[in-house]
Each structure stands twice: as structure tokens, then as C-alpha cells.
C-alpha positions in Angstrom: 58.6 90.3 81.3 61.7 89.3 83.9 63.4 86.6 81.6 63.1 88.8 78.5 64.9 91.7 80.5 67.7 89.1 81.2 67.9 87.7 78.0 68.4 91.0 76.2 70.9 92.3 79.0 72.9 88.4 79.0 73.0 89.2 75.1 74.2 92.8 75.6 77.0 91.3 78.0 78.4 88.9 75.8 78.6 91.1 72.8 80.5 93.9 75.1 82.9 91.1 75.9 83.3 89.9 72.4 84.0 93.3 71.4 86.2 94.0 74.2 88.5 90.7 74.5 90.5 88.8 72.0 89.6 85.6 74.1 88.7 84.7 77.5 90.9 81.9 79.3 90.2 79.5 82.0 93.6 78.5 83.5 93.6 75.0 85.8 91.3 72.3 85.4 88.2 72.3 83.5 85.4 72.5 85.0 86.5 73.3 88.3 85.7 71.0 91.1 82.5 72.8 92.7 80.1 71.5 95.3 77.3 71.4 93.8 74.8 71.4 96.8 76.4 74.5 98.6 76.2 78.0 97.9 79.5 79.9 96.9 81.2 83.4 97.5 83.6 84.0 94.5 86.0 86.2 95.8 87.7 88.5 93.0 90.4 90.6 92.9 89.2 94.0 91.3 91.4 95.0 88.6 89.6 95.8 85.6 86.0 97.4 84.3 84.8 94.5 83.0 85.5 92.3 86.0 81.7 91.8 87.0 80.8 90.9 82.8 83.5 88.6 83.0 82.4 86.4 86.5 78.8 86.4 85.4 80.1 84.4 82.3 82.1 82.1 84.0 79.6 81.4 86.5 76.3 81.8 84.9 76.8 81.6 81.3 79.8 78.8 81.6 79.0 76.7 84.7 75.1 77.3 84.8 75.3 78.9 88.4 73.0 81.7 89.3 75.0 84.5 90.5 74.4 88.0 92.7 76.7 90.7 92.6 76.4 93.7 95.4 76.8 96.9 93.6 77.7 100.0 95.2 76.7 102.1 91.9 73.5 100.2 91.5 71.5 103.4 91.1 73.7 104.0 87.8 73.1 100.9 86.5 69.9 99.6 87.5 69.6 97.4 84.3 71.8 94.8 85.5 69.3 93.6 88.1 67.8 90.9 85.7 71.1 89.3 85.8 71.8 89.2 89.7 72.4 92.9 90.9 71.7 93.8 93.8 72.1 97.6 95.5 75.0 97.7 98.0 75.3 102.0 98.5 77.8 103.1 100.8 75.5 105.5 102.8 72.6 103.6 103.2 72.5 101.2 105.7 68.7 100.1 105.4 69.5 99.1 101.5 72.8 96.9 102.3 70.9 95.2 105.3 68.0 94.5 102.6 70.5 93.3 100.4 71.9 91.0 102.7 68.4 89.3 103.7 67.7 89.0 99.6 70.9 87.2 99.4 70.1 84.9 102.4 66.8 83.6 100.9 68.5 83.5 97.6 70.8 80.8 99.4 68.2 79.2 100.8 66.0 78.4 97.8 68.8 78.0 95.4 71.7 76.3 96.8 73.5 76.8 93.4 73.5 80.1 93.9 76.9 82.4 93.6 77.5 85.9 95.3 80.5 87.7 93.5 82.1 89.8 96.0 85.1 92.0 95.8 87.0 92.1 98.9 88.5 95.4 97.9 85.3 97.1 97.5 86.1 99.2 94.6 88.2 98.9 91.4 91.9 99.7 91.8 94.9 99.6 89.9 96.8 95.9 89.3 99.6 97.5 90.0 98.6 97.4 93.9 98.4 93.5 93.2 96.0 91.6 95.9 95.4 93.0 99.0 95.6 93.3 102.1 92.3 92.9 102.7 90.9 93.1 106.4 90.0 90.0 107.5 86.9 91.0 109.4 85.7 91.2 105.7 85.7 87.7 105.4 84.7 86.6 108.9 81.4 89.2 108.5 80.8 87.4 105.3 81.1 83.9 107.0 78.5 84.9 109.6 75.9 86.0 107.6 76.1 83.1 105.5 77.7 80.3 107.4 76.4 77.8 104.8 78.8 78.9 102.1 82.1 78.1 100.8 85.0 80.8 99.5 86.1 80.2 96.1 89.4 82.4 95.5 89.1 83.4 91.6 91.8 85.6 90.1 91.6 87.6 87.2 94.1 89.0 84.8 94.1 90.8 81.8 97.0 90.9 79.6 98.0 91.3 75.9 99.6 88.1 75.4 100.8 89.0 71.8 97.4 89.6 70.8 96.0 92.7 69.5 93.4 93.2 71.6 93.5 92.1 75.3 93.2 88.8 76.6 91.5 87.9 79.7 92.5 85.2 82.1 90.8 83.3 85.2 91.8 81.1 87.4 90.7 79.4 90.6 91.7 78.2 94.3 90.6 75.5 96.5 87.1 75.8 97.8 87.2 76.9 101.5 85.2 76.6 104.1 86.0 78.8 107.3 84.7 76.9 109.5 87.8 74.7 108.9 90.0 77.1 107.6 91.4 80.6 108.7 89.8 83.4 107.0 92.9 84.8 105.8 93.7 81.7 103.9 91.0 83.3 101.3 93.4 86.4 100.5 96.4 83.9 100.6 94.9 81.8 98.0 93.7 84.8 95.7 97.1 86.3 95.9 98.9 83.0 95.0 96.3 82.4 91.7 96.7 85.8 90.5 100.4 85.6 90.7 100.4 82.2 88.9 98.2 84.0 86.2 100.9 86.7 85.6 103.9 84.6 85.8 102.9 81.5 83.5 103.8 81.1 79.8 102.0 77.9 79.5 98.6 77.4 76.8 95.1 78.3 78.3 93.7 74.8 79.7 89.8 75.7 78.6 89.1 78.5 75.8 86.0 80.3 77.5 85.3 82.5 74.4 86.8 83.3 71.1 86.5 87.0 71.0 87.7 89.9 68.7 89.0 88.1 65.8 92.8 89.5 65.0 93.1 91.3 61.8 96.2 88.9 61.5 94.0 85.7 61.5 91.3 87.4 59.2 93.2 88.8 56.3 95.9 87.7 53.8 97.8 89.3 51.0 99.6 86.6 49.9 98.1 87.4 46.4 100.3 90.4 46.4 103.7 88.4 46.4 104.3 88.3 42.4 104.2 92.0 42.3 106.2 92.8 45.5 108.7 90.3 44.4 109.3 92.1 41.3 109.4 95.6 43.0 112.1 94.3 45.2 115.3 96.0 44.4 118.2 93.1 43.5 
């Protein structure tokens, strides 16, 4: 039953991404060099409604790594549970503590698991940029899961000359906070995000070819003789 529910939710998420985006791009080397036998905490800027979908598509669908996400509004969207969503309500510390323990067990039993973590906590406007985030957020997560490494992943949605939005993702280096300062997570995330916004180079890897452009789908070349006759001399 759980496998069937996951299959249905995953199919719906893929459909939702395809209808919402022209394409999904990964900028940088592919595949990204990630530790295979250490859990990951993917730290992502939260600027778009579909951030969770996009990171699930990257982490689980494309890279094949089981993913989890803490959802403050899980009670409104419980059907995301089969794809790793766990409740993290703002005013229920017991439920949050249970989710923290469940995440620890998942990291222990599945070393390749990834926790999708939004340091901002809530959806923000891209105009606000990335950060600043309280350093305590990273140190607290590190104390809870010292075996995990942090992976800053920047996400930017642009039109990029297309009739529908284009989602761009780029990852920074994996950071072990036993060796790096907690603030380095934000520094690398901001750097990757600014790189995505400023670059004009072609994407390194196409993750999904989504919604087809009418310009690519249709051609009215057969009408040229008619309009040539209608063109004034």
C-alpha cells in the first residue's frame, strides 16, 4: 500500500513539474560529487512554491537518494508523506521532537538519505536574496545529526527567453561542520545563487524537458505563399 501511494504521488509531482516549467536545468558538473555512505542535509533557498518538488526530483527521482523534508504545514498536505514529508508544526514541540527522532533513525538505517532543509523556514520573495540565516540553525542541526554533511543547493527560477518558467539548480561543495564554520553553509549557498542569476552559459545537464513551447511545436511555413501575395509592393 505504501509503495502504491508513493508511486501515485510521485507521478503527480512529475506531471505538476512538467506542466509548470519549460525545463529544469542543473548547472555545474554532473553528476555532482556526493559522498555515497554519509547522510546529506541539502540546504536550499526557499523562493518558489515548487522548491520541494524540484529538490525531490533532483535528489530522489534523478540521483536515486531517499529524501525527507520537514513540513510546517504537513497537516494541510499529508499526502506527501509517502515521498518523505514529515510534520514539523510551529506550535507543537512534541510533534517536532518526534520528527527529529524519526529523521535520526532514517539516517541510521539509510546512510544515503537526504534531509531537505530550508534555513529560511518559510517561503520568501527572491527579492530578499539569500540569508541572513542565524548560525544557530546550522549548529543545532549538526548537533542532532553529526554524521551528516551539509550540501548547499541554490535554486533560481527564470524565464530565460522561454514562454514558461525555467528552473535552474546548482550545488556547492559538501561541508562537514566538524571542519568548516557553520556560517560557510550560507556563504556557499549565496555564492551559488548569485552565480545562477548572473550566468549566461548553457546548462550543463538537462534534468527535465517540460512544457513544450508553441514556437517549437507549431509551424505555419505553409502559409508563406499566401502572405507573400498579400504583402504590398
